[in-house]
Structures are given as C-alpha cells and as structure tokens.
N, C-alpha and C positions, 0 to 999 in steps of 0.2 A: 410328537408334541410341536407346535407352532416354535418355531426360531424368528426372536426379533430382530428386525435390521435397521441399527442405530449408526448415527456422524460417529464414525470415529476417529480419537485423535490422532490424527496425522503428522504433528510436532509438538515437541514442547511447549509451544505457545501460543498452537490453534485454539482458540474458543469455540470459532463458527466454521462453518464451510458452504459454498453456494452451490448449489446441485446445478452441474450443468445439464447432463440429462442422463435419465436412464438407458440401461442397455440394453435392455431386454423391458417389454411390455408385460402389463398387470396380465397374470393367466399363463403364462411361459415357464416351461419347467427349467431352472438350472442345476448346475451339479457345483459343488463345494468347488471354487477355486476360479469358476468362470468370473469374469467380469460383470458386475451386476449395476454401479452406474460410476460415473465421472465428477470427480467435485474440485471446485475451484479455493484455495486460501491461498491468500496473499500472491496473487500473480504466477502459483504454480498450480497446476492439471494435474489430478491425477487419478487413476482406474481403484476401484476398492471392489473384492472381489466378495461372492457369495461365501459366508458363514458357514452354509450347510447347505445340503440337494432340498428341492423344494420349487412349490408352486408361487411365485411373486404375489402377494393379494395385501388388501388392505393398505393399499398406497395411498400415505396422507401429505408428502412430500412432492410438490411436482417442479420441473424445471426452472432455473429461477430464484428458487424458494434457498434464503440465507436461515440455515439450520445450524442449531445449538449441538455441541459434542455430546454426545451421549443420547441424543433427542430420538423417539422414538419412528422413522419414515415408513416404514412397511413390515409386513411380514414372508415368509419363506414354509410352504403350506405343504402337510403328505399328501398324498394323493386321499381325497375324499377329506380330509380333513378340514372342519371348521373354522372359523376364523375367531377369536378366543371373544368371550362374551364381555362380562365385567371389566376384566384386566387391561383389553382394550385401548376404553378412555382413559386411562392410567397417565398422568406425564411419567418420565422416565427420570430414572434418580441420574441428580448432577455425577460426571464425571471428574473427578479427582483434577482439583486446579482448574476446572472449567468456569466458577467460579456463577453470581449471580446471573449471568448470560443465558444459562442453561436451564433457569424459569422459566425463559420465554417459549414453555410450550402448553397445549391447550389442555384444559383438565377434562375436557369429552372429546368424543369421535367427531361429532359434526363441525365442532369449530378448530380441526385440524386436520380435515380431509382434505382443505383447499386453501388457500389462502382467502382472509377476510376482510374485504375494505372498509377503511375506518369509518364508521358514521358519525361523529363527535361533529360537536359543534365548532363552526367559524373559529379562528383563534379570538377575533375578535370579540366575541360572547364570552369570552373566559376572563374568570373573575379573578384578582389582583393575585390571591394568596392560591390558589386550586392546585395548580403547575407545583408549585413549592409542596402540598400536601399532598398529592399525587406519587412527587418524588421519594418521599418519605416510605411509602412501603412498594417499591419499584419491586421489590422481589415478590409481592403479592400477585392477586390473582389479575388484576386489574390489567397488566399484560400478558395474559395467557392469548395466546392465538392470533396477535400483530404483529403481523411479518412486515419485519424492517433488515436493511441491511446493518454490517458489522457497522460502518460509518456512524452510520444514523442510530445507532443504540449509544454507541460512545459519543456522540454529542449530545446526544438528551441526557445522558446520564452527567455528564460534565456539565450542563448546564440544569439539571435539575427540575428536567420537566419532565412529563410522563408521555408515552408514546400512543398514549388512546387521547389525548387534545390537541393532534396532530391529523391533519389529512396527507394521507399517502397519495402517491401519485402515481407510484409505478405499477410495475403489473400488479394485477390482482390487488390492487391499492396498499401495495408492500410502500414502506415510509422511506424514503430515501435522503440522502444526507442532506440534498439540496431544500428539502423539504422543513426539514429540521431547520436550517437557517432561515429560511421564508417566515416561518412560525417565528423565529427570535427576534427576525427583523421588526417585524409588525406588532410583537407583544407589547412593547413601549407604547403603541401607538392606542391602546385601548386602557391606557391611563394616564394621556394627555402629555405625552412626551414625542411630539413629532419627530424633533432634532434626533433622537436616537434613532432614528428607521433606517440608518446606511448599516449596512453590516461592517465587523472589523478588516475582513480581508480587502476593503477599500484603502485602507491604509496603506495596504504595503503593494501599492501596483505598480512601483517600478523592477521591485525584484520579480514578478510574475510574468516577467518577458524575457523568460531562461530561452535559451534554445531546443530545438526538438528532442534532441539522441542524451541530452545532460538525463541528472537524477530527477530533475522538471519537465515531463514531455511536453509536448503544444496543449495537451489538456489542462494544463495550468494554466494559460490565458483564461479560456474559456470559463474552467469551474470557477476562479475567482470572482471574473465578471459576474457570475450568473448570482452570487453570493449580493451583490451590491446593487445589482439593475433595478429599481421601482418594478420595470414588466412583469417579474418573477410573481408578482400577486397573481396576474391574470390565470387563467385554466389552460389546461395542457392543450395545443392547437390540435385539431382533429384535421389538421391535412383541409388542401386548397379545394374550393368549391368545382362542383362537376362541370367539365368544361370550358373553364376558367385558364387553361392552358397551363395553369404554375407547376412547377416542378414538384416532385412529391416529396413526402411532411421529412422524408430521412427511415431509418431504421436503427434500434436500438443496439447500446455498444457490446461489445463481447464482453466473455468475462472479465481479460485481462485488462480489456482500454476501460472497463468500469471500476476495475481496482486501482486504477492508476488514476484515473479522475479521483476519485475517492481520496486518495493519498496525496494529493497534488493540492485539492480542497482544504486541508489541513494544512499541507504546509506553509498555501499564501495566505493564510490566518496570523502566520508568525511575524515579527518585525525584524526582516532579514537586511541585511547589508552586505553588497560584493564589492571588496577590492580587488584589483590586479597588480601585477611585477611582472615585469617583463627581465627574462633570467638567461644568462650566458650559456647554453647549450655545447660548445663545439668541443671543452674535454667532454661529457659524458658521449658526445658520439664517438669520438674516437675511444673510449673506454667500452662501448658496444659494440663498433666494429672488431677490436681485438677478442671479446670476450667471442663472438660469433666465428671467428675465425678457427677457434682452437677448442672449444669446451662445445660437449657433448648436446649441453640442454643451450637453446636462443633465448635470448634475451630482448623484451623489448623495450621501446623508450618509455610504454607504462610501466613495467616492471622495475626500470631504473625510478621513475618519480616516484612511483607507490614506496619502494625501496626510503628513498629520501625523504618522503613525507613520516613515515613510520619512525625513524629518527629524530625525525622534527620535533614528532607528538612526544617523545618521552622530554624534549627538554619544555616542551608547552604542556602539560596534559590537561589542560583546559581546555582545549581542543576537542580532545576525547570522550567527548561527555554524552549525557543524552538527558534531556529534558522534557518533563513532562507537563509544563503548568505551576508546576508547587514545589518538586523536587529535583534538585541536579543530582544526575549521579556520577560522580567521576568513574570512569572506568579502566581498572586498574590492566587492563589486556585490551590491545590493540587488535580488535575485530574490525577489521576496514573492508566497506564494500566496495566492488567495481562495477558501477555500470555496464551494463552488456545490452547490446541490440539484436533483439531477435529477428530471424531470416522472414522474409517476406510480410514485412514492416507488420509484425504479429504484436508490439509493443518493446517494453523496456523493462528487464531485470536489474538485480544489484544481489546476486549472490553475496557472500564475506567469506574474505580469507581469514582464517582463525588466527590468533595472535600473533599477527603479520611483522610486531615488533620484534620477537624472537625468530625469526626466519632468514636465512642467508638468503642473495638475491638469487641465486641459481633456484632453493628451494620455493622462495615467492612465485618465481616464474612458471615453476611446475603447478603449484595450487592455483596461480591464474588460469592458467592454460587448461589446466581439468574444470575449473567451475566455467569457462567459454565454451567447451566444447558439450558440457552438459547440457549448460544452458539451452544451446542452440539445439540440442539434440530433443530438449524437450522433459530431460529426467533430471531436474534439479527436487530437491524435497525443499518443504516449508521449512525443516531445521537448514538448509543453505542460505535461507535468504534472514532467517530470524537474528535480531541479536547484536546487528554490526553498531560501532558505537565513533566511527569516522566514513566518510565515504570521496571517491574519487570516480570523477567521471572526462576521459578523453574523447574531445571530437576532431583532433588534428590528422586525422586521416580523411575528411572532409573537407580540409582545406580551412574549417572554420578557424579564424585567428583567434578568438577573444568571444566570451558569453557569460551569459550571466544563470549558474546553474541555481536550482533551488533546494532548499535543503531536505534534505528526507531523514524528516523530521520522528523522534521525537531525536536526533542528532542535533547538534547543534555548531556542526562544520560539514560543507562540501569542497570538497577543491577542484576549480574543472580546469583541464587540459586544451590549450589552443595547437594549430599544425607549429611543427617545428622550421624553421624559416631559414633562411638570411636575407635581411632586410636588402639589400643590394649586394650586385654582383661583391664575391672577396671578402663581405662585411664576415663577421661571426655568425653562427647560428643562434638563434636565438626562439625563445618557445614566450609564450601569454600564459603565467599562471594566474584565474580567476580564483577566490577564497570566499565563500559566502558563510557567513556566521549569523546566529543567534543573538541579536542586539540586547535580547531581554538577560542574558548573562554574559556575553564577551563584549566588549570596547573595542574598540580600534586599534588601540596600540599595543593589546598583546597579540590581537590578530595578523597587526602588520608586521610586528614582530617574527611571530611564526613565517611568515614570510621571506622575510629577509634571511631566516637560516635557512629556509630549505632552500632559497637561491644560491647559499655561499654554497650549502652542499653540495650543490648540483654543480657548479662550477669547478669543484675540486672534488669527482666527486670517487678517488680513489679511497677515500674512508670509507665510502660503501661496502666496501668489499670486506 
C-alpha cells in the first residue's frame, strides 16, 4: 500500500515549511529512516526521514515551495505498485493546530504537481470590493494551488485580500511578501487615492537602519525600502543585455536569508523608537572576574546583562509582551531571545532562554551557552526559536559602541548592547544599552524608566546573585 509523504509538524508553532531540497531522486528506493528531504522553518533547517521503505514517486512539491503542515508531498511505493488513482488528487486533512493555512492544497493532481503561476488580472483591474469578497472565503477553493510564502499568506490574511488577486513574482509564480506589499500600495490607486500609494514601512525609516548582527539584520533596510519604492511596480529585471558588460543580475536568497528578510519586512512596518543609556559597568566587570576565577561556570557580560534585564522586566512587565496588531499579550514568563550570529555569515538566529526570570546567573549562563553551541552546530529546533517575549542582541565583541536594533516582532521590546569600554584612560568602564520599543503599545517614559532601573542593577550587580 502506498505511503503518503506529508509535511510534518516539526514544532508546536509550525504552520508551514519551506522545502529546501529532496535528498533522493524520484524513482529512487529508500529505507525507513533514510533522510528524505530537508525543510526550513523559521530559519531552522531540519532533515526529515522516510516514514517507510519504498520508491519515491508522485512528487508534487518542489524545492523552494512553501508547504502547509500535513500537505501531501509525494508517495513511497512498493516494487511494482502504481500511484493511487482517485485518492491521489484529494487534499490532505488539516493537521491539528495548522489552521486555515493547511487548506492551501490543490484539489487535483494537475494543480499541485508543480507551482502554478498566478494569471489573475493586474491589481489595477480589481474591483473595489472584490478583494474583501474573496477574503471572506479564504478557506475555499480559490486559494488551492496558489504557491505563496508564509509571510505572504500572513500579510494577505491581515489585509483581507485573496492570493488569487496578486501576481506572484517568485519561483514558479510563487507569491512573495513583496508582491503583497506592491499590491496593497497600488490598490488605492484604482479608487482615485494616489496619495495612499506609499507603503506604511516608509514611516519608520529611521528605525530600519539597525546594525547588521542585531535582531534586525542588514536585510532590514533593503526589505523596508522595497515596500516604499515606486519602482517596485516594474517587472522583475531579466538581467543585462548581451554584450553590455554589466554585472550579472544576482542570485536568489538562500532560505535562511529569505526568512530573515521576510521577518525584517514585518518589523520595519512597526512604528518603533530606540533610546540609549550609558551604564557604568565597573562593578559588573569586577563581579564577573571574581566569579570566573572561582566558579566552574564561566559568566559572560551577556549573561550579566541578560540577568539584569530579566530582573528589570519583573518590575516593568509591559516590556515583556507580544503585540499582533490587535491584541496585547502580557507574558507571565520571561522567555528571552538571545541573538546568535551563525558561522560563515550564514545569517542570524534568536533562540529563546525559557523562563529566564527564574534562573540564577550561573543557570542562565549554562542555558545561553547550550543555545549558542547548538545554533552554531545547526541543531536548533523550531521550538527553540518560538515564543520569545523579549530579545537581547550584543555587538560589543565587534567594537560597536551603539546601534538601533529592530524589533523581533511580535515582541514589543529589544535590547541592544554595545562595546564595554573606558572612554578615557583611568575612566570607569561603561556600555551603551540601546532599547527599541513598539510605540503603538509603549510610551517613552516607561521605556526610559526600564533603562534607568536596568542601569542601576548593573551599577550594583551583587543584587543579581
């Protein structure tokens, strides 16, 4: 009997996965437990094993496609066995918790064998109420077979538009987040509202200049600029003319960088403010030196600052929160994301230290060290990255004095840490702490009070023990 190969649910919050590659060719025999394909979800790449022995056949999902959890991807057949007939074309049952995204599966073999380019009319021809009407049946058949990235589906759902109405420019006609932004930017133009063509991200340009290795990688500036540039309506470039001597058109982003770009695009759309406080680190440096001279667990400056931040968040719980645009969730537990740069410039991940507010300084140091090692080894899981309530990113080791970290949305606050240094010979050690916050739900006064309390804790760090 044929074995269905479906997109597995690799984490509690996973709704879709991006197929990086098939590790075997169609028609090749595999044994149960062999690596069948690689999937990327939220900047984490994982190998998926074959659920049974058999020959890979009926592949209907291709490298680069975004696949809902539970969606049929292929079959494993016994020797001489034929592909299932009528059942092969039926959409899979949605997995528990996968929600409406699991419905984005074609109802016929022809429409799911390969991604189908969208042939809908251009956005300018859209009737004013058509998008809203299509969105009302978002779980219906009109979304079947339309390839789209997770970020594009999320943006379309939030804006109340149908993917059918958006021309995809990605591989195989896949709808990208940028396609949704372009559609939204020009939809008002069809109803005689030219002044509304600027994308919302243009209002937060100052915050989009974050330093590269913060929770807002350098892709942030490019991503946010793309949403506001009028030239984005032009057709994708086809490369230089033959013999022109121009440089090649470039290469597609790898899955990790593409995930970062999509995340930064969402971050850049948030009105965010960054404020800076210079903090005396003289006593913190002495404490760290004393601990590392006698304890088995070595403590870093990141550990000390994260411990102080967790203590400060208990006093200012409004910064330990998530906001999805409608609902503000004040988190009872401090799950702190710590930005980690991957080796060989492969990007940035933000694994989460669970319940950081309940950990001692040495326990936090152990937890952070474990996450950093697994991040650099490429063994993090999607659950390691999900559900953070506050993030911290440290560029001090690069000599960066201060920077503007972008928000790790939907979190409402991110703390950036600069280099610890003495501004002059014999002067006390100091560090710039840069706090970025979501101005929709937080004002300057409570954010400044949080920084002030954090500075006091670090100036007298023995209270953190």
